PASE-483787 format. One line per 5 residues: number of its first residue (from 1); their letters; for each residue x negated, y, z negated of C-alpha. Coordinates in pm, whole numbers, always signed. Each point is the difference from the previous one (the first is absolute). Example, Ala and Ser with C-alpha at 12.3 -4.5 7.8 and 13.67 -1.06 7.14 Angstrom:
2
1 = as = -1230:-450:-780 | -137:+344:+66
***
This chain:
331
1 = mphfs = -12313:+12985:-10120 | -127:-69:-356 | -374:-50:-29 | -107:-354:-84 | -363:-69:-79
6 = fnkiv = -162:-341:-24 | -342:-159:+7 | +86:-331:+161 | +309:-172:+139 | -3:-355:+135
11 = ifgvg = +269:-97:+251 | +66:-365:+77 | +150:-2:+349 | -78:+304:+216 | +285:-20:+249
16 = liggs = +277:+249:+66 | +87:+73:-364 | -342:-50:-157 | -165:+196:+278 | +253:+283:-16
21 = lalal = -49:+26:-376 | -377:+15:+47 | +35:+275:+262 | +239:+199:-218 | -238:-15:-296
26 = krgqp = -307:+81:+209 | +182:+306:+135 | +9:+134:-355 | -371:-52:-62 | -251:+282:+53
31 = esrag = -188:-183:+276 | +12:-330:+184 | -254:-261:-95 | +96:-259:+261 | -286:-237:+74
36 = tsdal = -211:+86:-308 | -157:-282:-198 | -7:+156:-347 | +251:-216:-194 | +31:+261:-275
41 = spgqi = +56:+311:+209 | +291:+212:-125 | +328:-58:+173 | -104:-326:+164 | +259:-234:+151
46 = igvgr = -101:-364:+45 | +198:-232:+223 | +20:-375:-52 | +129:-228:+275 | +67:-367:+70
51 = tsasv = -210:+36:+312 | -299:+220:+61 | +150:+124:+327 | +294:+175:-167 | -203:+197:-253
56 = erala = -284:+68:+242 | +257:+160:+230 | +125:+213:-290 | -360:+103:-73 | -63:+89:+364
61 = lgvid = +311:+219:+3 | -114:+185:-313 | +297:-128:-201 | -220:-151:-273 | -354:+60:-122
66 = qalgl = -108:-359:-53 | +125:-333:+138 | -6:-327:-194 | +107:-356:+69 | +226:-177:-246
71 = dddla = -248:-287:-43 | -302:+212:-103 | -12:-46:-379 | -299:+222:-65 | +125:+293:+203
76 = lgaal = +356:-39:-124 | -110:+6:-363 | -206:+314:+59 | +289:+167:+184 | +251:-68:-276
81 = rdadl = -233:+108:-280 | +118:+338:-133 | +262:+44:+274 | +266:+254:-87 | +267:-184:+199
86 = vicaa = +30:-328:+184 | +282:-27:+255 | +145:-323:+140 | +118:+94:+349 | +29:-349:+148
91 = pvaqt = +320:-197:+77 | +195:-72:-318 | -68:-375:+5 | -369:+76:-55 | +43:+213:-313
96 = eallr = -57:-271:-262 | -305:-141:+180 | -152:+348:+32 | +62:+78:-366 | -168:-326:-98
101 = rmapw = -291:+83:+228 | -61:+339:-162 | +83:-94:-362 | -354:-110:-109 | -145:+342:+84
106 = lqgrt = +268:+233:-135 | -125:+202:-293 | +29:+329:-183 | +307:+204:+96 | +26:-121:+360
111 = vvsdv = +364:+2:+114 | +141:-235:+265 | +303:+67:+215 | +163:-128:+319 | +208:+125:+292
116 = gstkt = +228:-299:+54 | +366:+12:+100 | +99:-249:-272 | -65:+54:-367 | +129:-284:-220
121 = davaa = -244:-237:+168 | -283:+254:-40 | +72:+30:-372 | +3:-379:-38 | -327:-18:+194
126 = ayaal = -161:+255:-233 | +95:-191:-313 | -115:-330:+152 | -330:+128:+141 | -105:+266:-250
131 = gsqaw = +137:-140:-328 | -101:+232:-282 | -120:+252:+259 | +348:+37:+155 | +15:+344:-163
136 = rfvpa = -225:+118:+284 | +258:-73:+270 | +242:+279:+96 | +233:-122:+278 | +72:+252:+277
141 = hpiag = +173:+11:+338 | -46:+286:+249 | +311:+25:+220 | -181:+72:+323 | -113:-190:+303
146 = reqsg = -14:-25:+377 | +84:-273:+246 | -372:-27:+75 | -229:-181:-241 | -373:-2:-68
151 = vdaal = -247:+270:-89 | +15:+155:+348 | +359:+102:-80 | -95:+167:-331 | +101:+365:-49
156 = ahlfv = -120:+242:-266 | +349:+156:-23 | +197:-327:-10 | +118:+54:-359 | +72:+372:+14
161 = drntv = +357:+69:-120 | +65:-374:-25 | +118:-178:-313 | -229:-224:-203 | +150:-220:-271
166 = lcpla = -188:-91:-316 | +112:-299:-209 | -212:+26:-316 | -49:-292:-237 | +72:+30:-370
171 = enppe = -371:-66:-59 | -121:+289:+220 | -171:+280:-194 | +149:+338:+98 | -334:+112:+144
176 = averv = -3:-301:+238 | +342:+90:+137 | -98:+366:+27 | -313:-90:+196 | +197:-195:+259
181 = aamwq = +264:+273:+11 | -264:+268:+56 | -152:-196:+287 | +333:-26:+183 | +91:+363:-68
186 = asgat = -336:+103:+146 | +93:-202:+309 | +314:+210:+39 | +256:-244:-139 | +305:+66:-217
191 = lftls = +14:-237:-297 | +287:-208:-138 | -5:-254:-280 | +205:-321:+7 | -13:-334:-172
196 = aaqhd = -140:-280:+215 | +338:-173:+21 | +182:+320:+94 | -263:+75:+263 | +40:-339:+165
201 = avfas = +379:+22:+4 | -5:+348:+155 | -259:-77:+267 | +161:-328:+96 | +291:+218:+118
206 = vshlp = -174:+297:+158 | -323:-150:+131 | -22:-378:+3 | +348:-68:+141 | -35:+254:+285
211 = hilaf = -323:-166:+109 | +165:-343:+2 | +288:+140:+207 | -240:+147:+255 | -195:-327:+24
216 = alleq = +325:-198:+26 | +147:+216:+277 | -310:-35:+214 | -12:-373:-68 | +363:-32:+111
221 = ilrsp = -78:+182:+326 | -317:-201:+63 | +205:-320:-24 | +243:+110:+272 | -53:-106:+363
226 = daqlk = +8:+362:+120 | -232:+134:-271 | -226:+190:+239 | +293:+174:+169 | +139:+109:-338
231 = ldmag = -338:+138:-105 | -40:+179:+335 | +340:+168:-47 | -45:+90:-369 | +3:+369:-90
236 = sgfrd = -87:+229:-287 | +250:-152:-244 | -158:-342:+39 | -346:+153:-21 | +80:+181:-324
241 = ftria = +174:-299:-159 | -276:-248:+82 | -304:+223:-54 | -80:-165:-333 | -3:-346:+157
246 = aaspe = -347:+89:+130 | -132:+0:-358 | -252:-252:-133 | +152:-352:+2 | -235:-111:-278
251 = mwrdi = +109:+283:-227 | +372:-49:+58 | -21:-378:-25 | -150:+41:-347 | +253:+266:-104
256 = cvanr = +293:-226:+96 | -130:-280:-221 | -108:+224:-288 | +338:+177:-24 | +218:-288:+114
261 = aalls = +261:+17:-278 | +91:+364:+57 | -33:-33:+377 | +227:-305:+18 | +261:+183:-205
266 = dlday = -9:+294:+240 | +7:-228:+304 | +316:-164:-135 | +161:+338:-64 | -95:+122:+349
271 = qavlq = +140:-313:+162 | +329:+60:-185 | +20:+353:+143 | -88:-129:+348 | +284:-248:-30
276 = efrqw = +238:+285:-82 | -118:+192:+306 | +46:-313:+211 | +356:-34:-124 | +86:+365:+70
281 = iaqgd = -145:-25:+351 | +177:-330:+70 | +330:+149:-113 | -52:+324:+190 | +43:+186:-331
286 = tetlh = -109:+341:+125 | +135:+183:-304 | -216:-194:-248 | -303:+12:+228 | +32:+377:+33
291 = tvmsr = +52:+52:-375 | -301:-209:-97 | -224:+138:+273 | +96:+356:-92 | -86:-57:-365
296 = vsaar = -332:-164:+91 | -88:+269:+252 | +64:+273:-257 | -211:-183:-258 | -286:-40:+247
301 = eawrv = +7:+369:+88 | +9:+101:-366 | -297:-226:-69 | -190:+152:+293 | +34:+350:-144
306 = ggsrd = -72:-112:-356 | +346:-28:-154 | +38:-376:-31 | +106:+11:-365 | +310:+197:+98
311 = vaapa = +131:-272:+230 | -103:-320:-177 | +266:-194:-183 | -24:+23:-382 | -132:-355:-24
316 = aeagp = -288:+91:+228 | -124:+286:-217 | -359:-43:-105 | +74:+5:-372 | -226:+90:-291
321 = gvapg = -293:-217:+109 | -118:+233:+275 | -246:+268:-100 | -102:+241:+281 | -285:+244:+7
326 = gvsga = -246:-168:-232 | -60:-299:-222 | +227:+82:-291 | +317:-200:-40 | -159:-339:+71
331 = v = +230:-297:-54
***
């Protein structure tokens, strides 16, 4: 993996994603400094949490080198001073408040980024909270996760061979974008660049909607009088389909609201397809069911082996806005 050197990174929210990023970056440092008190030691990672318990746990696990509370002005100002990078790794609804919290202490060439699953709201939050300093904010989204949440679920290899999307602002200096890109490449990620709007439309379809479907299916079963029997009889297909329903309710609640326009559009489109399936089943239309299922099965297999662009309909092609393998081609 590419080498990435830094003096100090501050991570707001040391849960699954923030903790995994910290572990990935510490893996690339010459030695671990977990538990040291020297705020200026090279390669230091400082964690900031809403509660002391969360960051103290991260400190005890060796994920971070110093733990701070969000309400400690003196310590927060010292932590942010001369930081190379500041990462917002909290639920997306907290982004603007966190940016406002850190804004008074940002200085020099400190760059701020995030890890949120929605980007148009993050961009709006940066302009609202940072004003003339919005140039510091480089939106990012690592496409990685687990059904578990919290720092105890963090993995140093979580981002290896996973995509990370950057959505640079027009105001971002090239060196700010390159710094964020280098951090994610050092964590093992493959980079793509999208506009914020394109990002939110894409991930409404391939991430946000699937989570809603998993939540909805389980909710439907829980409402039935024989819910426990159904769950007792469920097999691997049900397990695989509903795995993501074990994800953080707080995070997914906020994502639904933040990306509601794109998500509602996809929900409507999905309901239309479900209605077609209902009609084919009601009519006993085996020919249409087999044709559609065959096409979908082939597309799923092609995607699994990495050939999704060969089976997607022309309208579904990514288009000129997608830039793989680096940060050139930003839209």
